[in-house]
PLY file of the C-alpha trace (Angstrom):
ply
format ascii 1.0
element vertex 681
property float x
property float y
property float z
element edge 680
property int vertex1
property int vertex2
end_header
75.89 83.53 146.38
73.97 81.41 143.96
70.22 80.88 144.23
69.47 77.46 145.79
67.88 74.90 143.48
65.18 74.08 146.03
63.75 75.50 149.25
61.45 74.37 152.04
58.27 76.16 153.03
57.20 77.02 156.57
55.85 73.50 157.06
59.21 72.02 156.16
57.99 70.62 152.84
60.24 70.69 149.83
59.23 73.29 147.30
59.69 72.79 143.57
62.12 75.26 141.97
60.39 77.99 140.04
61.78 76.93 136.66
60.74 73.29 137.08
57.32 74.29 138.36
56.73 76.41 135.27
57.93 73.57 133.07
55.25 71.27 134.55
52.42 73.72 133.91
50.43 72.28 130.96
50.27 74.35 127.79
49.25 73.67 124.22
52.74 73.28 122.79
53.86 71.05 125.68
50.88 68.74 125.07
51.67 68.49 121.37
55.36 67.85 122.07
54.45 65.08 124.56
52.15 63.40 122.04
54.76 63.64 119.27
57.42 62.03 121.41
55.15 59.24 122.65
53.77 58.55 119.18
57.30 58.37 117.81
58.27 55.90 120.51
55.17 53.78 119.82
55.79 53.76 116.03
59.45 52.75 116.40
58.63 50.12 119.02
55.85 48.67 116.88
58.17 48.56 113.86
60.89 46.68 115.75
58.43 44.19 117.24
56.82 43.60 113.84
60.16 42.79 112.19
61.24 40.55 115.08
57.97 38.67 115.53
56.56 38.41 112.01
59.18 38.84 109.30
61.82 36.47 110.86
64.51 37.59 108.44
67.67 35.53 108.39
69.84 38.55 108.35
70.82 40.17 111.63
73.01 42.87 112.96
73.24 46.54 112.14
72.82 46.07 108.39
69.41 44.51 108.89
68.11 47.35 111.03
69.55 50.14 108.86
68.23 48.65 105.62
64.96 47.12 106.94
63.61 48.50 110.15
64.79 52.12 109.93
63.30 52.97 106.48
60.03 51.31 107.44
59.85 53.08 110.83
60.76 56.45 109.26
58.03 56.17 106.61
55.48 55.02 109.18
56.43 57.84 111.58
56.00 60.54 108.91
52.54 59.17 107.95
51.51 58.73 111.58
52.41 62.27 112.66
51.02 63.90 109.51
47.69 62.12 109.87
47.63 62.89 113.60
47.80 66.60 112.84
45.22 66.18 110.05
42.56 64.67 112.36
43.52 66.88 115.35
44.37 63.93 117.57
47.05 66.04 119.24
44.47 68.52 120.53
42.83 66.01 122.85
43.41 66.47 126.58
45.29 63.69 128.30
43.24 63.87 131.51
39.83 63.59 129.79
40.53 60.67 127.46
37.35 58.69 126.76
36.06 55.96 124.46
34.66 58.59 122.08
38.24 59.73 121.45
39.46 56.27 120.37
38.42 56.53 116.66
40.32 59.82 116.24
43.41 58.41 117.99
43.62 55.11 116.09
42.77 56.54 112.68
46.39 57.59 111.90
47.68 54.08 112.74
45.02 52.34 110.63
45.45 54.73 107.69
49.24 54.37 107.87
49.01 50.57 107.89
46.75 50.66 104.81
49.18 52.96 103.05
52.14 50.74 103.90
50.16 47.72 102.81
49.84 49.31 99.40
53.56 49.91 99.30
54.19 46.25 100.20
52.77 45.25 96.85
55.18 47.65 95.13
58.16 46.03 96.91
59.30 49.37 98.35
60.32 47.74 101.64
62.12 44.41 101.63
60.25 41.37 102.99
57.15 43.44 103.85
53.79 41.67 103.43
50.17 42.17 104.35
50.42 40.25 107.63
53.34 42.24 108.86
51.59 45.52 108.02
48.43 44.41 109.82
50.49 43.41 112.85
52.23 46.77 112.88
48.90 48.64 112.65
47.45 46.65 115.56
50.52 47.15 117.75
50.69 50.85 116.95
46.98 51.49 117.61
47.11 49.63 120.93
50.24 51.49 121.96
48.78 54.92 121.19
45.53 54.11 123.08
47.54 52.79 126.02
49.57 55.98 126.28
46.53 58.26 126.01
44.59 56.26 128.58
47.47 55.85 131.02
46.61 58.89 133.12
42.98 57.89 133.55
44.06 54.35 134.37
46.33 55.66 137.12
43.77 58.13 138.49
40.86 55.69 138.53
42.53 52.30 139.21
46.09 52.56 140.47
46.01 55.72 142.59
45.63 54.94 146.32
42.09 55.44 147.56
41.46 57.76 150.51
38.64 59.52 152.27
35.27 58.37 153.58
33.98 55.03 152.42
31.14 56.05 150.13
28.18 54.44 148.38
26.24 55.84 145.43
22.46 55.58 145.61
21.02 55.17 142.15
17.47 56.50 141.73
17.92 56.05 137.98
20.03 53.68 135.87
21.56 56.76 134.23
23.22 57.52 137.55
25.86 54.87 136.93
27.63 57.30 134.64
28.18 59.62 137.62
31.10 57.43 138.76
33.12 58.41 135.71
32.76 62.07 136.61
33.50 61.67 140.31
36.71 59.74 139.66
38.12 62.55 137.57
37.85 65.12 140.36
41.43 65.75 141.48
40.73 66.31 145.17
37.76 63.95 145.53
38.03 62.94 149.18
35.66 59.97 149.04
36.49 56.29 148.59
33.79 54.79 146.33
32.79 51.33 147.56
29.75 50.45 145.46
26.16 51.13 144.48
22.76 50.83 146.07
20.15 50.10 143.39
16.32 49.92 143.72
16.09 46.82 141.50
16.78 43.48 143.28
17.92 41.82 140.05
20.89 44.22 139.85
22.32 43.03 143.18
25.77 41.51 142.68
26.36 43.04 139.26
29.38 45.25 138.59
29.34 48.62 136.83
32.23 51.02 136.30
34.36 48.64 138.40
32.04 48.90 141.44
29.60 46.24 142.70
25.92 46.75 143.46
25.87 46.09 147.20
22.13 45.93 147.80
18.73 47.58 147.42
17.08 50.51 149.16
15.44 48.16 151.66
18.85 46.81 152.65
20.53 50.15 153.23
21.07 49.63 156.99
22.80 46.30 156.35
24.93 47.75 153.54
26.09 50.65 155.70
27.02 48.37 158.63
28.68 45.63 156.55
30.86 47.96 154.49
31.50 50.63 157.16
29.99 53.39 155.01
30.54 56.98 156.08
28.99 58.89 153.17
26.35 58.49 150.49
25.83 60.28 147.22
22.12 60.22 146.32
21.53 60.91 142.64
18.11 62.51 142.29
15.88 61.69 139.37
12.52 62.79 138.04
10.89 59.64 139.47
8.37 60.97 142.02
7.74 57.55 143.51
11.14 57.43 145.22
10.63 58.44 148.85
13.67 60.70 149.07
12.59 62.32 152.34
12.19 58.99 154.14
15.39 57.57 152.64
17.32 60.72 153.57
16.11 60.36 157.16
17.17 56.71 157.31
20.69 57.59 156.21
20.79 60.50 158.64
19.81 58.18 161.50
22.69 55.88 160.58
25.17 58.75 160.94
25.95 58.77 157.19
26.93 62.00 155.47
24.42 62.52 152.65
25.29 64.44 149.50
22.39 65.07 147.11
23.26 65.22 143.41
20.67 66.74 141.01
19.69 64.86 137.89
21.23 65.93 134.60
17.81 67.11 133.40
17.57 69.45 136.38
21.02 70.85 135.68
20.19 71.52 132.02
16.86 73.18 132.92
18.50 75.29 135.65
16.56 73.51 138.40
19.55 71.99 140.15
18.51 72.90 143.68
16.34 71.59 146.48
13.30 72.12 144.29
13.91 68.56 143.07
13.46 67.39 146.67
10.09 69.05 147.20
8.83 67.49 143.97
9.94 64.08 145.21
8.63 64.43 148.78
5.16 65.79 148.08
3.71 62.31 147.52
5.02 61.17 150.91
3.36 64.13 152.63
-0.01 63.78 150.88
-0.14 59.98 150.77
-0.99 60.03 147.06
0.62 58.23 144.18
1.82 60.23 141.14
-0.79 61.08 138.54
-0.74 59.03 135.35
-2.67 59.67 132.14
-3.58 57.59 129.13
-1.76 59.28 126.21
-4.18 57.76 123.71
-7.20 59.24 125.51
-5.55 62.68 125.70
-4.60 62.48 122.04
-8.22 61.69 121.16
-9.56 64.64 123.19
-7.04 67.33 122.25
-5.37 66.16 119.03
-6.21 68.38 116.08
-8.20 70.86 118.22
-7.85 74.62 118.36
-7.22 75.33 122.05
-7.06 78.61 123.93
-5.48 79.13 127.36
-6.18 82.39 129.16
-3.58 83.49 131.67
-1.10 81.47 129.61
1.89 83.09 131.28
0.89 82.13 134.81
1.89 79.01 136.73
-1.24 77.00 135.85
-1.66 78.49 132.39
1.93 77.89 131.29
1.87 74.31 132.55
-1.41 73.74 130.71
0.30 74.93 127.53
3.25 72.57 128.05
1.04 69.57 128.65
-1.41 70.32 125.84
1.46 70.77 123.36
2.34 67.09 123.86
-0.91 65.95 122.22
-0.65 67.69 118.83
-3.36 70.36 118.92
-4.03 72.08 115.61
-3.51 75.48 117.29
-2.55 76.68 120.75
-3.66 80.27 121.52
-1.92 81.98 124.44
-3.96 84.86 125.89
-1.91 86.82 128.42
-1.72 90.44 129.52
1.86 90.36 130.85
4.14 90.73 127.82
7.19 89.24 129.54
5.34 86.12 130.66
3.82 85.77 127.20
7.27 86.07 125.59
8.81 83.40 127.83
6.07 80.79 127.47
5.85 81.26 123.70
9.65 80.97 123.33
9.69 77.80 125.43
6.93 76.18 123.40
8.54 77.07 120.08
11.84 75.57 121.20
10.26 72.37 122.52
7.64 71.97 119.76
8.90 73.68 116.59
6.01 72.30 114.49
3.29 73.44 116.90
1.09 76.31 115.70
1.47 78.71 118.66
-0.52 81.96 118.55
0.50 84.50 121.22
-2.10 87.18 121.97
-1.38 90.13 124.26
-4.70 91.10 125.77
-6.76 91.44 128.94
-9.76 89.24 129.80
-11.43 92.26 131.45
-11.53 94.15 128.12
-14.39 92.98 125.95
-12.72 94.15 122.74
-9.61 92.04 123.43
-11.65 88.95 124.23
-13.89 89.28 121.19
-10.93 89.84 118.88
-8.94 86.77 120.01
-12.00 84.56 119.68
-12.84 85.98 116.26
-9.31 85.37 114.98
-8.70 81.91 116.44
-12.17 80.28 116.79
-11.04 77.91 119.58
-12.74 74.56 120.13
-11.63 74.25 123.77
-11.04 77.11 126.23
-9.11 76.75 129.48
-9.80 79.81 131.57
-6.84 80.12 133.97
-6.55 83.91 134.07
-7.15 85.14 137.61
-5.77 87.14 140.48
-4.71 84.65 143.17
-2.87 86.32 146.06
-5.31 86.31 148.96
-3.83 89.02 151.25
-3.41 91.64 148.53
-6.91 91.14 147.11
-8.40 91.77 150.57
-7.44 95.40 150.06
-8.47 95.53 146.38
-11.86 93.75 146.12
-12.84 95.68 143.00
-9.86 94.26 141.08
-10.68 90.75 142.26
-14.24 91.06 140.94
-13.19 92.66 137.64
-10.72 89.88 136.78
-12.02 86.77 138.52
-15.75 87.36 137.89
-16.39 89.87 135.15
-13.41 88.69 133.08
-14.60 85.11 133.41
-18.06 86.10 132.19
-16.63 87.91 129.16
-14.54 84.87 128.16
-17.47 82.49 128.72
-19.84 84.67 126.68
-17.31 84.82 123.83
-17.05 81.02 123.90
-20.81 80.82 123.36
-20.84 83.55 120.73
-18.03 82.01 118.65
-19.10 78.38 118.86
-16.56 76.75 121.20
-17.12 73.14 122.21
-15.84 73.19 125.82
-15.06 75.81 128.44
-13.05 74.81 131.52
-12.99 77.16 134.50
-10.00 76.73 136.83
-11.22 77.12 140.42
-9.70 76.68 143.87
-10.44 75.16 147.27
-10.52 78.74 148.60
-13.92 79.04 146.91
-15.41 76.73 149.58
-16.76 78.63 152.61
-14.48 81.53 151.70
-13.04 83.97 154.20
-11.28 85.98 151.53
-12.36 88.17 148.65
-10.24 86.04 146.36
-12.04 82.83 147.38
-15.46 84.43 147.13
-14.70 85.80 143.67
-13.69 82.34 142.49
-16.91 80.89 143.92
-18.94 83.38 141.93
-16.84 82.44 138.88
-17.81 78.78 139.41
-21.48 79.83 139.57
-21.20 81.81 136.34
-19.54 78.91 134.51
-22.07 76.30 135.60
-25.07 78.60 135.02
-24.02 79.24 131.43
-24.05 75.56 130.57
-26.68 74.89 127.93
-26.22 78.23 126.22
-25.15 77.38 122.72
-23.40 74.05 122.28
-20.68 74.73 124.82
-19.94 72.31 127.67
-19.11 74.44 130.72
-17.02 72.77 133.42
-15.27 73.95 136.56
-12.36 72.14 138.20
-11.55 72.83 141.84
-8.20 71.99 143.44
-5.91 73.20 146.23
-2.49 74.82 146.30
0.01 73.85 143.63
3.38 73.27 145.16
5.81 74.65 142.62
3.97 77.67 141.28
5.34 81.20 141.46
4.78 82.71 144.86
3.70 79.38 146.36
4.74 78.46 149.88
7.36 76.00 148.67
9.12 78.55 146.47
9.20 81.01 149.40
10.62 78.34 151.69
13.17 77.30 149.08
14.47 80.85 148.62
14.82 81.27 152.38
16.70 77.98 152.75
19.10 78.82 149.94
19.88 82.17 151.62
20.08 80.44 155.05
17.38 82.76 156.37
14.54 81.89 158.77
11.62 80.06 157.18
8.40 81.86 158.05
5.15 79.95 158.69
1.98 81.85 159.50
0.56 79.37 162.03
1.88 76.05 163.39
-1.50 74.37 162.75
-2.13 75.72 159.24
-2.83 72.97 156.71
-3.23 73.00 152.96
-4.05 70.58 150.19
-0.94 70.43 148.00
-0.27 69.03 144.56
2.35 69.47 141.86
1.34 71.90 139.12
1.99 69.31 136.44
-0.25 66.73 138.15
-3.08 69.20 138.80
-3.03 70.19 135.13
-3.11 66.57 133.97
-6.20 65.95 136.08
-7.84 69.11 134.74
-7.26 67.82 131.23
-8.78 64.45 132.13
-11.85 66.23 133.51
-12.50 67.53 130.01
-12.89 63.96 128.80
-15.24 63.14 131.70
-17.45 66.23 131.73
-20.91 66.37 130.25
-21.52 70.02 131.12
-22.59 72.09 134.13
-20.35 70.19 136.58
-17.83 71.19 139.19
-15.08 68.60 139.43
-13.09 68.21 142.63
-9.60 66.72 142.53
-8.53 64.23 145.15
-5.37 65.83 146.51
-4.72 63.32 149.29
-4.28 64.32 152.90
-3.96 67.99 153.81
-0.35 68.85 154.68
0.65 70.89 157.72
2.74 73.78 156.41
5.08 73.50 159.39
5.82 69.88 158.39
6.51 70.92 154.82
8.96 73.60 155.98
10.84 71.21 158.26
10.96 68.52 155.57
12.44 70.91 153.02
15.05 72.09 155.53
16.07 68.52 156.39
16.23 67.50 152.74
18.61 70.39 152.12
21.00 68.73 154.56
20.17 71.19 157.38
18.48 70.93 160.77
15.18 72.72 161.51
15.43 75.28 164.32
19.18 74.63 164.60
20.69 75.55 161.23
17.58 77.36 160.02
14.86 78.55 162.39
11.15 78.14 161.66
9.39 81.35 162.65
5.61 81.75 163.14
4.30 85.13 162.00
0.52 84.88 162.41
-2.22 84.48 159.84
-2.38 86.94 156.99
-5.54 88.80 155.88
-8.19 86.44 154.49
-6.34 83.23 155.35
-7.95 80.18 156.96
-6.24 77.56 159.07
-7.80 74.77 157.01
-8.98 74.79 153.43
-11.94 72.67 152.35
-12.73 71.03 149.04
-16.52 70.83 149.61
-19.17 72.78 151.49
-21.38 71.11 154.06
-24.21 70.92 151.52
-22.09 69.42 148.79
-21.20 65.79 148.36
-19.43 63.97 145.58
-20.04 61.22 143.11
-17.24 59.10 141.73
-16.01 59.14 138.15
-14.06 56.53 136.24
-10.90 58.32 137.38
-10.37 57.68 141.09
-8.61 61.07 141.49
-11.54 63.11 140.08
-14.99 63.53 141.68
-18.16 65.38 140.69
-19.38 67.80 143.32
-23.13 67.79 143.96
-23.62 71.53 143.88
-26.73 73.36 144.97
-28.70 75.31 142.38
-27.50 78.79 141.50
-30.97 80.09 140.68
-30.43 79.74 136.96
-28.93 81.93 134.30
-31.30 84.92 134.79
-30.52 85.06 138.50
-26.79 84.92 137.85
-27.04 87.73 135.32
-28.96 89.82 137.78
-26.28 89.26 140.44
-23.56 90.15 137.96
-25.35 93.39 137.20
-25.37 94.33 140.89
-21.71 93.47 141.22
-20.94 95.70 138.24
-22.72 98.60 139.91
-20.83 98.33 143.19
-17.50 97.85 141.41
-18.14 101.02 139.47
-18.85 102.84 142.71
-15.41 101.89 144.01
-16.69 101.47 147.56
-14.93 98.46 149.10
-17.58 98.06 151.82
-20.40 97.87 149.28
-18.44 95.36 147.20
-17.90 93.09 150.20
-21.52 93.47 151.25
-22.69 92.40 147.77
-20.29 89.47 147.78
-21.64 88.47 151.17
-25.19 88.55 149.81
-24.32 86.41 146.77
-21.94 83.83 148.29
-23.37 81.58 150.98
-20.77 80.63 153.54
-18.67 83.75 152.94
-17.29 84.96 156.27
-15.13 88.02 155.56
-12.00 88.69 157.59
-12.87 92.25 158.65
-10.16 92.45 161.26
-7.47 92.89 158.60
-8.77 96.14 157.17
-6.51 98.52 159.05
-3.21 99.97 157.97
-1.83 100.00 154.47
-1.59 97.00 152.16
1.89 95.63 151.44
3.19 92.99 149.05
2.64 90.30 151.69
-0.82 91.60 152.55
0.17 92.68 156.03
-0.75 96.11 157.24
1.89 98.78 156.97
3.23 100.66 159.96
1.25 103.84 159.32
-2.43 103.99 160.26
-4.86 104.81 157.49
-5.46 108.30 158.83
-1.79 109.07 158.14
-1.64 107.23 154.83
-4.68 108.89 153.24
-7.40 111.37 154.18
-10.70 110.10 155.58
-13.25 109.19 153.01
-12.63 107.30 149.83
-8.95 106.88 148.97
-7.51 106.24 145.56
-7.96 102.47 145.85
-11.49 102.76 147.29
-10.60 101.96 150.89
-11.38 103.95 154.01
-11.97 103.41 157.67
-15.59 104.46 157.17
-16.02 101.82 154.47
-14.52 99.13 156.68
-16.83 99.97 159.61
-19.86 100.20 157.32
-19.04 96.85 155.74
-18.84 95.19 159.15
-22.30 96.52 160.04
-23.76 95.29 156.73
-22.17 91.87 157.31
-23.73 91.60 160.75
-27.17 92.60 159.46
-26.91 90.06 156.62
-26.18 87.23 159.09
-29.04 88.32 161.34
0 1
1 2
2 3
3 4
4 5
5 6
6 7
7 8
8 9
9 10
10 11
11 12
12 13
13 14
14 15
15 16
16 17
17 18
18 19
19 20
20 21
21 22
22 23
23 24
24 25
25 26
26 27
27 28
28 29
29 30
30 31
31 32
32 33
33 34
34 35
35 36
36 37
37 38
38 39
39 40
40 41
41 42
42 43
43 44
44 45
45 46
46 47
47 48
48 49
49 50
50 51
51 52
52 53
53 54
54 55
55 56
56 57
57 58
58 59
59 60
60 61
61 62
62 63
63 64
64 65
65 66
66 67
67 68
68 69
69 70
70 71
71 72
72 73
73 74
74 75
75 76
76 77
77 78
78 79
79 80
80 81
81 82
82 83
83 84
84 85
85 86
86 87
87 88
88 89
89 90
90 91
91 92
92 93
93 94
94 95
95 96
96 97
97 98
98 99
99 100
100 101
101 102
102 103
103 104
104 105
105 106
106 107
107 108
108 109
109 110
110 111
111 112
112 113
113 114
114 115
115 116
116 117
117 118
118 119
119 120
120 121
121 122
122 123
123 124
124 125
125 126
126 127
127 128
128 129
129 130
130 131
131 132
132 133
133 134
134 135
135 136
136 137
137 138
138 139
139 140
140 141
141 142
142 143
143 144
144 145
145 146
146 147
147 148
148 149
149 150
150 151
151 152
152 153
153 154
154 155
155 156
156 157
157 158
158 159
159 160
160 161
161 162
162 163
163 164
164 165
165 166
166 167
167 168
168 169
169 170
170 171
171 172
172 173
173 174
174 175
175 176
176 177
177 178
178 179
179 180
180 181
181 182
182 183
183 184
184 185
185 186
186 187
187 188
188 189
189 190
190 191
191 192
192 193
193 194
194 195
195 196
196 197
197 198
198 199
199 200
200 201
201 202
202 203
203 204
204 205
205 206
206 207
207 208
208 209
209 210
210 211
211 212
212 213
213 214
214 215
215 216
216 217
217 218
218 219
219 220
220 221
221 222
222 223
223 224
224 225
225 226
226 227
227 228
228 229
229 230
230 231
231 232
232 233
233 234
234 235
235 236
236 237
237 238
238 239
239 240
240 241
241 242
242 243
243 244
244 245
245 246
246 247
247 248
248 249
249 250
250 251
251 252
252 253
253 254
254 255
255 256
256 257
257 258
258 259
259 260
260 261
261 262
262 263
263 264
264 265
265 266
266 267
267 268
268 269
269 270
270 271
271 272
272 273
273 274
274 275
275 276
276 277
277 278
278 279
279 280
280 281
281 282
282 283
283 284
284 285
285 286
286 287
287 288
288 289
289 290
290 291
291 292
292 293
293 294
294 295
295 296
296 297
297 298
298 299
299 300
300 301
301 302
302 303
303 304
304 305
305 306
306 307
307 308
308 309
309 310
310 311
311 312
312 313
313 314
314 315
315 316
316 317
317 318
318 319
319 320
320 321
321 322
322 323
323 324
324 325
325 326
326 327
327 328
328 329
329 330
330 331
331 332
332 333
333 334
334 335
335 336
336 337
337 338
338 339
339 340
340 341
341 342
342 343
343 344
344 345
345 346
346 347
347 348
348 349
349 350
350 351
351 352
352 353
353 354
354 355
355 356
356 357
357 358
358 359
359 360
360 361
361 362
362 363
363 364
364 365
365 366
366 367
367 368
368 369
369 370
370 371
371 372
372 373
373 374
374 375
375 376
376 377
377 378
378 379
379 380
380 381
381 382
382 383
383 384
384 385
385 386
386 387
387 388
388 389
389 390
390 391
391 392
392 393
393 394
394 395
395 396
396 397
397 398
398 399
399 400
400 401
401 402
402 403
403 404
404 405
405 406
406 407
407 408
408 409
409 410
410 411
411 412
412 413
413 414
414 415
415 416
416 417
417 418
418 419
419 420
420 421
421 422
422 423
423 424
424 425
425 426
426 427
427 428
428 429
429 430
430 431
431 432
432 433
433 434
434 435
435 436
436 437
437 438
438 439
439 440
440 441
441 442
442 443
443 444
444 445
445 446
446 447
447 448
448 449
449 450
450 451
451 452
452 453
453 454
454 455
455 456
456 457
457 458
458 459
459 460
460 461
461 462
462 463
463 464
464 465
465 466
466 467
467 468
468 469
469 470
470 471
471 472
472 473
473 474
474 475
475 476
476 477
477 478
478 479
479 480
480 481
481 482
482 483
483 484
484 485
485 486
486 487
487 488
488 489
489 490
490 491
491 492
492 493
493 494
494 495
495 496
496 497
497 498
498 499
499 500
500 501
501 502
502 503
503 504
504 505
505 506
506 507
507 508
508 509
509 510
510 511
511 512
512 513
513 514
514 515
515 516
516 517
517 518
518 519
519 520
520 521
521 522
522 523
523 524
524 525
525 526
526 527
527 528
528 529
529 530
530 531
531 532
532 533
533 534
534 535
535 536
536 537
537 538
538 539
539 540
540 541
541 542
542 543
543 544
544 545
545 546
546 547
547 548
548 549
549 550
550 551
551 552
552 553
553 554
554 555
555 556
556 557
557 558
558 559
559 560
560 561
561 562
562 563
563 564
564 565
565 566
566 567
567 568
568 569
569 570
570 571
571 572
572 573
573 574
574 575
575 576
576 577
577 578
578 579
579 580
580 581
581 582
582 583
583 584
584 585
585 586
586 587
587 588
588 589
589 590
590 591
591 592
592 593
593 594
594 595
595 596
596 597
597 598
598 599
599 600
600 601
601 602
602 603
603 604
604 605
605 606
606 607
607 608
608 609
609 610
610 611
611 612
612 613
613 614
614 615
615 616
616 617
617 618
618 619
619 620
620 621
621 622
622 623
623 624
624 625
625 626
626 627
627 628
628 629
629 630
630 631
631 632
632 633
633 634
634 635
635 636
636 637
637 638
638 639
639 640
640 641
641 642
642 643
643 644
644 645
645 646
646 647
647 648
648 649
649 650
650 651
651 652
652 653
653 654
654 655
655 656
656 657
657 658
658 659
659 660
660 661
661 662
662 663
663 664
664 665
665 666
666 667
667 668
668 669
669 670
670 671
671 672
672 673
673 674
674 675
675 676
676 677
677 678
678 679
679 680
């Protein structure tokens, strides 16, 4: 029996025979053959139409076509195909035809018409003139473009529309080009109805064949009037667009929401819900985005030699990116992590090839490293961002917190005086106010050191205090984002925990503006808006990822970690603020530190207890020096882990009694508690 030419599948649908199916599979030679055939048909058709419409020869019949049309069409076809191969017009894909392909496609027709026009003067072809050649070239070019664009015309205009009625929400005018991409998706199951645009003056205009149906404020009316079932929201870098609120409005209308990252996010490998948290932070804090005066920043930093310590960290690297915009004469990157130093230097060299970037691998706690980098670079402005920042871990390693956050800061500040810097900016934190952690207390002492050194030499010493930065490494938002991506529970320490939050880029811009405002010896406090409840942030990020809190992703409360407070503060009870010309920056009215001699005496005592390695003595000395410090002694049991929580083994099993390798012991913890009680009494 012979093999049937066609069969039906289990669903009863007709199946294409194997040979025919293989014939329809696109390949390189099939594409070229298709283009050759269609170009030949266009050339012959254009030749016939040209002779009929323009030349109007009195002769007719077979003789006319064999002696007039055929030689002309043959010569034109040879030129057309040869030039098509020459400019690679036959390599273009049929399905992705675009306007940028038109010059390459029409070039053979134009070049051929010019060549034939030259032959018309030589009387090679009978009755051929310039007008007939121009007509042929126009007809041929239009025919070739029509054939190449026929598939896109069918897919985007003629093909029946199906799927949910969909609107496209444009947060940026560049989003209009998204339509072109969506229409080319073969199984795109959405029927595009029109746009929603933030600008009222765009209402009623048409782009890419679709009308602008209304503005953001009219979204409810647009959805009801046009029976919308889905919305594509194209994200942009504009932080003023309230994406969280808008997402909720669409969700309440029963509209399926699809979030599309901006092209910039895709290129920079940030095409995830991180774009949402950057856009929603201003809604949560009630603050408007930070803006700077480029001319003022250029005046302050242009042509200066600038050093950033901790240049590979979240704050330090962002400082480097922002400073590079204002043409410093030199940008020195001091960092002790070689990988972080490599990445930030590479990024700066790519983005600013003319910038004089000096990477320096060194440690702020080693005096030789600090002295050497100052001696070689002679910076005018120093941003001191190097610090240990993770609160729970530093509770178990107070000596390391003091070495880096206090003694390292003093070494860098002293070098700034010794080598004639103009300004020194100490990056502080809200955890330095009434601290309950070693980390916060160490930063408070660092503030004291910086302000006490003002007046030594010609250096202006400033400190800038701000809260949590939202998108830094290890920040709460990055932890939440990773959990949401993996569809794992989002962990919050306490349902009432609140924090001041700000984008890293905005915090850095305000720090830079403080340099222009400072006269020396000040602590500046950034206005970070309203404190944000961490539980609200977690739920907002889950919803903006298109999921439901406690349904699709649970929010789990784990309890406070060592050294954490429920609420952070920007000022102590004794401090107040005075306004500056920038409404987002305030001067804190700080109490006297006792002067430079007193600070040096305190640093000497800290050095002694750090050398002893006894954690209890270190905490007791911190308690004596930092007013308002209330240590979290209840956490000092078990073993430290990466999260700061105690390990499962008790200390007696983890290490012998007495001083362990990291300076901790149960005896030290008990002794520290007694010292703390006596100090309060």
